[in-house]
C-alpha positions as CSV (number, residue, x, y, z in Angstrom):
1,X,-179.3,-83.4,-8.7
2,X,-178.6,-83.3,-5.0
3,X,-175.4,-84.3,-3.7
4,X,-174.8,-84.1,0.4
5,X,-170.8,-83.1,0.8
6,X,-168.6,-84.1,4.1
7,X,-165.3,-85.0,4.5
8,X,-162.5,-85.3,7.0
9,X,-163.7,-88.0,9.2
10,X,-160.0,-88.2,10.6
11,X,-161.8,-92.1,11.8
12,X,-159.6,-93.2,15.3
13,X,-158.4,-90.3,16.0
14,X,-157.3,-89.2,19.5
15,X,-157.5,-85.7,20.7
16,X,-155.0,-84.6,23.8
17,X,-154.7,-88.7,24.4
18,X,-158.9,-89.2,24.0
19,X,-160.1,-91.3,22.0
20,X,-162.7,-89.9,19.7
21,X,-163.8,-93.4,18.4
22,X,-167.0,-93.3,20.6
23,X,-167.7,-90.0,19.5
24,X,-167.0,-90.6,16.2
25,X,-169.6,-93.7,15.7
26,X,-172.3,-91.3,17.7
27,X,-171.8,-88.6,14.7
28,X,-171.9,-90.9,11.1
29,X,-175.3,-92.0,12.9
30,X,-176.0,-89.2,13.1
31,X,-175.2,-88.3,9.5
32,X,-177.2,-91.5,8.0
33,X,-180.4,-89.6,10.0
34,X,-179.7,-86.5,8.0
35,X,-179.3,-88.5,4.8
36,X,-182.4,-90.2,5.4
37,X,-184.1,-86.6,5.6
38,X,-182.4,-85.3,2.7
39,X,-182.7,-88.4,0.8
40,X,-179.8,-87.0,-1.7
41,X,-178.6,-89.2,-5.2
42,X,-175.0,-89.4,-4.2
43,X,-172.6,-89.1,-1.2
44,X,-169.1,-87.1,-1.3
45,X,-166.5,-87.8,1.0
46,X,-163.8,-86.0,0.5
47,X,-160.5,-87.6,2.0
48,X,-159.2,-88.4,4.9
49,X,-160.9,-90.9,6.4
50,X,-158.8,-92.4,8.8
51,X,-156.3,-90.2,11.0
52,X,-153.5,-92.5,9.7
53,X,-151.7,-94.2,6.5
54,X,-152.2,-97.2,8.9
55,X,-155.5,-97.2,11.1
56,X,-156.6,-99.6,13.6
57,X,-159.4,-101.9,13.1
58,X,-161.6,-100.5,15.3
59,X,-161.7,-97.1,13.1
60,X,-161.8,-99.4,9.6
61,X,-164.1,-101.3,11.1
62,X,-166.4,-98.3,11.6
63,X,-165.8,-97.0,8.2
64,X,-167.0,-100.6,6.6
65,X,-170.3,-100.2,9.0
66,X,-170.8,-97.1,8.0
67,X,-170.1,-97.6,4.0
68,X,-173.0,-100.3,4.0
69,X,-175.5,-98.0,6.0
70,X,-175.1,-96.2,2.9
71,X,-174.9,-99.0,0.2
72,X,-178.1,-100.6,1.9
73,X,-180.2,-96.7,0.9
74,X,-178.9,-97.6,-2.9
75,X,-177.2,-94.2,-2.7
76,X,-173.8,-93.8,-5.2
77,X,-170.9,-92.6,-2.5
78,X,-167.4,-90.9,-3.9
79,X,-164.4,-91.9,-1.6
80,X,-161.3,-90.3,-1.9
81,X,-158.3,-90.6,-0.1
82,X,-156.4,-87.4,1.7
83,X,-153.3,-86.2,3.0
84,X,-153.9,-88.3,6.4
85,X,-154.6,-91.9,4.8
86,X,-152.6,-94.1,2.8
87,X,-153.9,-94.2,-1.2
88,X,-153.9,-97.7,-1.7
89,X,-155.9,-99.2,1.7
90,X,-158.3,-96.7,0.3
91,X,-158.2,-98.4,-3.0
92,X,-158.4,-101.6,-2.4
93,X,-161.6,-103.3,-3.8
94,X,-162.4,-100.1,-5.5
95,X,-163.6,-102.3,-8.8
96,X,-165.7,-104.6,-6.8
97,X,-167.4,-102.6,-5.0
98,X,-168.2,-99.6,-7.7
99,X,-171.2,-102.4,-8.5
100,X,-172.5,-101.6,-5.0
101,X,-172.4,-97.8,-5.7
102,X,-169.6,-97.5,-3.4
103,X,-167.0,-95.6,-5.6
104,X,-162.9,-95.5,-3.6
105,X,-160.9,-93.6,-5.9
106,X,-157.7,-95.6,-7.8
107,X,-153.9,-94.6,-6.3
108,X,-153.9,-91.6,-9.4
109,X,-151.9,-92.6,-12.0
110,X,-152.3,-89.9,-14.6
111,X,-155.8,-90.9,-16.3
112,X,-158.8,-90.0,-13.9
113,X,-162.2,-91.0,-15.4
114,X,-165.0,-89.5,-14.1
115,X,-168.6,-91.1,-13.0
116,X,-171.8,-90.5,-14.5
117,X,-175.1,-89.8,-12.8
118,X,-178.2,-89.1,-14.5
119,X,-180.9,-86.3,-13.4
120,X,-183.9,-84.5,-15.9
121,X,-181.5,-82.4,-16.6
122,X,-178.8,-85.0,-18.3
123,X,-175.8,-86.1,-17.4
124,X,-173.4,-84.8,-14.2
125,X,-170.0,-86.2,-14.4
126,X,-168.4,-86.6,-10.5
127,X,-164.0,-86.2,-10.9
128,X,-162.4,-87.9,-7.8
129,X,-158.8,-86.3,-7.3
130,X,-156.8,-88.0,-4.3
131,X,-154.7,-85.8,-2.8
132,X,-151.5,-85.2,-4.8
133,X,-147.9,-84.1,-4.4
134,X,-146.4,-82.5,-7.4
135,X,-143.6,-85.6,-7.3
136,X,-146.7,-87.7,-8.0
137,X,-148.4,-85.8,-10.6
138,X,-144.7,-85.0,-12.6
139,X,-144.1,-89.3,-12.8
140,X,-147.1,-89.0,-15.0
141,X,-146.5,-86.1,-16.9
142,X,-142.4,-85.3,-17.0
143,X,-143.0,-83.5,-20.2
144,X,-144.7,-80.5,-18.2
145,X,-143.1,-78.3,-15.8
146,X,-144.5,-79.1,-12.3
147,X,-142.8,-77.2,-9.6
148,X,-145.9,-76.5,-7.0
149,X,-148.9,-77.5,-5.8
150,X,-151.3,-75.7,-8.0
151,X,-148.9,-76.8,-11.3
152,X,-149.8,-80.4,-10.0
153,X,-153.3,-79.7,-9.5
154,X,-153.3,-77.8,-12.7
155,X,-152.2,-80.8,-15.3
156,X,-154.5,-83.1,-13.2
157,X,-157.4,-81.7,-14.1
158,X,-156.0,-80.6,-17.7
159,X,-155.5,-84.1,-18.3
160,X,-159.5,-84.8,-17.5
161,X,-162.0,-85.5,-19.9
162,X,-164.3,-82.9,-18.7
163,X,-167.1,-81.4,-20.9
164,X,-168.0,-78.2,-20.1
165,X,-171.2,-78.3,-21.5
166,X,-172.2,-81.1,-18.8
167,X,-172.2,-80.3,-15.0
168,X,-169.1,-81.6,-14.1
169,X,-168.3,-82.0,-9.9
170,X,-164.6,-82.4,-8.4
171,X,-164.2,-84.3,-5.4
172,X,-160.0,-83.3,-4.5
173,X,-158.5,-82.8,-0.8
174,X,-155.8,-79.8,-1.1
175,X,-155.1,-76.7,0.7
176,X,-156.7,-73.6,-1.4
177,X,-155.4,-70.0,-1.2
178,X,-157.1,-68.6,1.3
179,X,-158.4,-70.6,3.0
180,X,-159.0,-69.9,7.5
181,X,-157.1,-73.3,9.4
182,X,-157.2,-74.6,12.0
183,X,-155.1,-76.5,14.7
184,X,-156.2,-79.7,14.1
185,X,-154.4,-79.5,10.0
186,X,-151.2,-80.5,8.9
187,X,-149.2,-77.4,7.7
188,X,-146.7,-76.7,5.5
189,X,-143.5,-75.3,5.9
190,X,-144.2,-71.2,4.0
191,X,-147.8,-72.8,3.0
192,X,-146.2,-74.5,0.2
193,X,-149.1,-76.8,-0.2
194,X,-151.4,-73.8,-1.2
195,X,-153.1,-74.1,-4.5
196,X,-154.7,-71.3,-6.8
197,X,-158.6,-71.7,-6.5
198,X,-158.7,-70.8,-10.1
199,X,-157.2,-73.8,-11.3
200,X,-161.3,-75.6,-10.2
201,X,-162.8,-73.2,-13.1
202,X,-164.0,-75.4,-15.4
203,X,-166.5,-77.0,-12.9
204,X,-169.9,-76.0,-11.5
205,X,-169.0,-77.7,-7.9
206,X,-166.0,-78.6,-5.8
207,X,-166.4,-80.6,-2.6
208,X,-163.2,-80.3,-1.0
209,X,-161.3,-81.4,1.3
210,X,-158.2,-80.7,4.1
211,X,-159.9,-78.1,5.7
212,X,-161.7,-78.7,8.8
213,X,-163.8,-75.6,9.5
214,X,-166.8,-74.7,7.0
215,X,-166.6,-72.7,4.0
216,X,-166.5,-71.7,0.9
217,X,-163.4,-70.2,-1.2
218,X,-165.1,-67.1,-3.7
219,X,-168.1,-68.5,-3.6
220,X,-170.0,-71.2,-2.9
221,X,-168.6,-73.2,-5.8
222,X,-165.8,-74.0,-4.3
223,X,-166.2,-75.4,-0.9
224,X,-164.6,-76.8,2.4
225,X,-167.7,-78.8,4.0
226,X,-165.2,-78.8,7.7
227,X,-165.1,-82.0,9.7
228,X,-168.3,-83.3,11.2
229,X,-165.9,-83.2,14.6
230,X,-163.5,-80.5,16.4
231,X,-160.8,-82.0,16.8
232,X,-158.7,-79.1,18.4
233,X,-159.6,-76.2,20.9
234,X,-158.9,-73.5,17.5
235,X,-162.3,-75.2,16.6
236,X,-164.3,-74.3,19.6
237,X,-166.6,-71.9,18.1
238,X,-167.2,-73.9,15.0
239,X,-170.5,-75.4,13.8
240,X,-169.9,-78.3,12.1
241,X,-172.1,-79.4,9.7
242,X,-172.6,-81.9,6.2
243,X,-173.2,-79.5,3.4
244,X,-176.4,-80.3,0.6
245,X,-175.6,-79.4,-2.9
246,X,-178.4,-78.9,-5.5
247,X,-177.7,-79.0,-9.1
248,X,-180.2,-77.8,-11.7
249,X,-179.7,-77.5,-14.9
250,X,-176.0,-76.1,-16.2
251,X,-175.4,-73.1,-14.1
252,X,-177.7,-73.5,-11.1
253,X,-176.4,-74.7,-8.4
254,X,-178.1,-74.4,-4.3
255,X,-175.6,-74.8,-1.3
256,X,-177.0,-75.3,1.9
257,X,-175.5,-76.8,5.3
258,X,-177.4,-79.2,7.7
259,X,-175.8,-78.8,11.5
260,X,-174.7,-81.6,13.5
261,X,-174.7,-81.8,17.3
262,X,-171.5,-83.8,18.8
263,X,-172.3,-86.0,21.6
264,X,-169.8,-84.2,23.6
265,X,-168.8,-80.7,22.7
266,X,-165.4,-79.0,23.1
267,X,-165.3,-76.0,25.1
268,X,-162.6,-73.6,26.8
269,X,-163.2,-71.4,30.1
270,X,-160.9,-69.4,32.3
271,X,-161.6,-68.7,35.7
272,X,-159.8,-68.8,39.6
273,X,-160.1,-72.8,41.0
274,X,-162.1,-71.8,43.4
275,X,-164.5,-69.9,41.1
276,X,-164.7,-72.6,38.6
277,X,-165.4,-75.5,41.4
278,X,-168.7,-73.6,42.8
279,X,-171.8,-75.7,41.4
280,X,-173.6,-72.4,40.7
281,X,-170.3,-71.7,37.7
282,X,-170.8,-75.3,35.9
283,X,-174.3,-76.0,36.9
284,X,-177.0,-75.6,34.1
285,X,-174.3,-76.2,31.4
286,X,-172.8,-79.2,29.7
287,X,-169.4,-78.3,30.7
288,X,-169.4,-81.7,33.3
289,X,-169.4,-84.1,29.7
290,X,-168.1,-81.9,27.2
291,X,-164.3,-81.6,26.1
292,X,-162.8,-79.1,28.0
293,X,-159.6,-77.1,28.3
294,X,-159.6,-74.7,31.9
295,X,-157.3,-71.7,31.9
296,X,-156.7,-70.8,35.5
297,X,-155.9,-67.1,36.7
298,X,-154.4,-68.0,39.6
299,X,-151.1,-67.3,41.0
300,X,-150.0,-70.0,42.9
301,X,-150.0,-73.5,41.1
302,X,-153.4,-75.9,42.6
303,X,-151.7,-79.0,44.0
304,X,-153.2,-81.6,41.7
305,X,-155.2,-79.3,39.6
306,X,-155.9,-81.6,37.2
307,X,-156.9,-84.5,39.0
308,X,-159.2,-81.9,41.2
309,X,-160.9,-80.7,38.3
310,X,-161.9,-84.1,36.5
311,X,-163.8,-84.8,39.9
312,X,-166.6,-82.0,38.2
313,X,-165.3,-81.9,34.1
314,X,-164.9,-85.4,33.5
315,X,-163.1,-84.6,30.0
316,X,-161.3,-82.5,31.0
317,X,-158.7,-82.2,28.6
318,X,-156.3,-79.4,29.3
319,X,-155.2,-77.4,31.4
320,X,-153.3,-74.2,31.7
321,X,-152.3,-70.8,33.8
322,X,-152.6,-67.4,32.6
323,X,-150.7,-65.4,35.7
324,X,-148.1,-63.3,36.1
325,X,-145.3,-65.6,35.9
326,X,-147.2,-67.1,32.8
327,X,-147.1,-63.7,31.0
328,X,-143.8,-63.5,32.2
329,X,-142.7,-67.3,30.7
330,X,-144.1,-66.4,27.3
331,X,-142.3,-63.1,26.9
332,X,-139.5,-64.5,27.5
333,X,-140.2,-67.0,24.9
334,X,-141.9,-65.3,22.0
335,X,-138.5,-62.9,21.8
336,X,-136.2,-65.6,20.3
337,X,-135.8,-65.8,16.3
338,X,-137.2,-68.6,14.9
339,X,-135.6,-68.2,11.8
340,X,-132.9,-69.5,13.8
341,X,-134.7,-72.1,14.5
342,X,-134.9,-76.0,12.4
343,X,-137.9,-77.5,12.1
344,X,-137.5,-79.9,15.0
345,X,-136.7,-77.5,17.2
346,X,-139.5,-75.4,16.8
347,X,-141.8,-79.0,16.8
348,X,-139.7,-80.1,20.5
349,X,-140.6,-76.7,22.0
350,X,-143.6,-76.7,20.4
351,X,-144.0,-80.5,22.2
352,X,-142.9,-79.1,25.4
353,X,-145.2,-76.4,25.7
354,X,-148.0,-78.5,25.2
355,X,-146.9,-81.1,27.2
356,X,-145.2,-79.3,29.7
357,X,-142.4,-82.1,29.8
358,X,-140.1,-82.7,27.1
359,X,-139.7,-85.6,24.2
360,X,-138.0,-88.9,25.2
361,X,-135.2,-90.0,23.1
362,X,-137.5,-92.5,21.3
363,X,-139.9,-89.8,20.6
364,X,-137.1,-87.5,19.9
365,X,-135.4,-89.3,16.9
366,X,-139.2,-90.4,15.5
367,X,-139.7,-87.1,14.4
368,X,-135.9,-86.3,13.4
369,X,-136.9,-89.5,11.1
370,X,-140.8,-87.7,10.0
371,X,-138.4,-84.1,9.5
372,X,-136.0,-86.0,6.9
373,X,-138.6,-88.1,5.0
374,X,-141.3,-84.9,4.9
375,X,-138.3,-82.4,2.9
376,X,-137.7,-86.3,0.8
377,X,-140.7,-86.0,0.0
378,X,-141.6,-82.2,-1.0
379,X,-138.9,-82.6,-3.7
């Protein structure tokens, strides 16, 4: 049984105010090409389909086109919601779409019923567990002690009809302890959303979403496929890919990747203004079209540096300086005790560092409201 695992499409995402829709449309076509080359039996999409719980019409249309392309190929497609998605929106029409081989995870209700696929070695059961918080699971199992995310996922799995004699695959969207994170992911204070990977011991393969860098957790049996595109400069060195999983008889597993080449890459360069503007520096590179993070080393600020650099580096996303002044400023800012600051104060400082301007009153009010909701939701 051959399965292709992907996740974290984040359709509709904006990176440093640049819309990624065109890049996402391009990479989805590349994924379709890879699927045609591989001829899999099924596709596993492990959450964060959209970047926002209320996605744009363009993002919804893009995912609809992708699903139609998969359905035309008579593939079995399994889709779960992630922490960025609205579970209700992802689940909409799921019973109707089952007939087309498109299986959308329902809103978690304490019952996870597997879909059964068959090959020469027998049954392969596909379990879909969307992103859940302790409160989501506690609601259906009030007699179980559910305090942490590990408790929540363990209880959810214990109440699944897993037959260990068969091959079992789980698709879920959680943060497994030990995973290497990127800047483009949501981070919970103190790592409270960590789960211990031992909860997955009953499964032959676990298709994870949530972490944006492709990686195994402990072994290739538990894996994050990562995002198909780079969504932060912390991912500039990543090789994005889809994961190809082949299940033989019980206990036989093969995992490999198929690399994805984006329409525009992300790159970081550093040097003086005059050095970076020389044709000899950027010719024979893709920097003129790539999404760029440039760090200038000039001691004096360059007037309208962003505008001037964009004449050459058309998709310049981020501009920093690294000189005596900025290093001194970083030392002063870094000396403040983080422990004494509220989450809002930390976010406000981060926003100003990233945007070189403070938040507006409207933005501040919105962030305060969101932080309050998050804290309430963790309980």
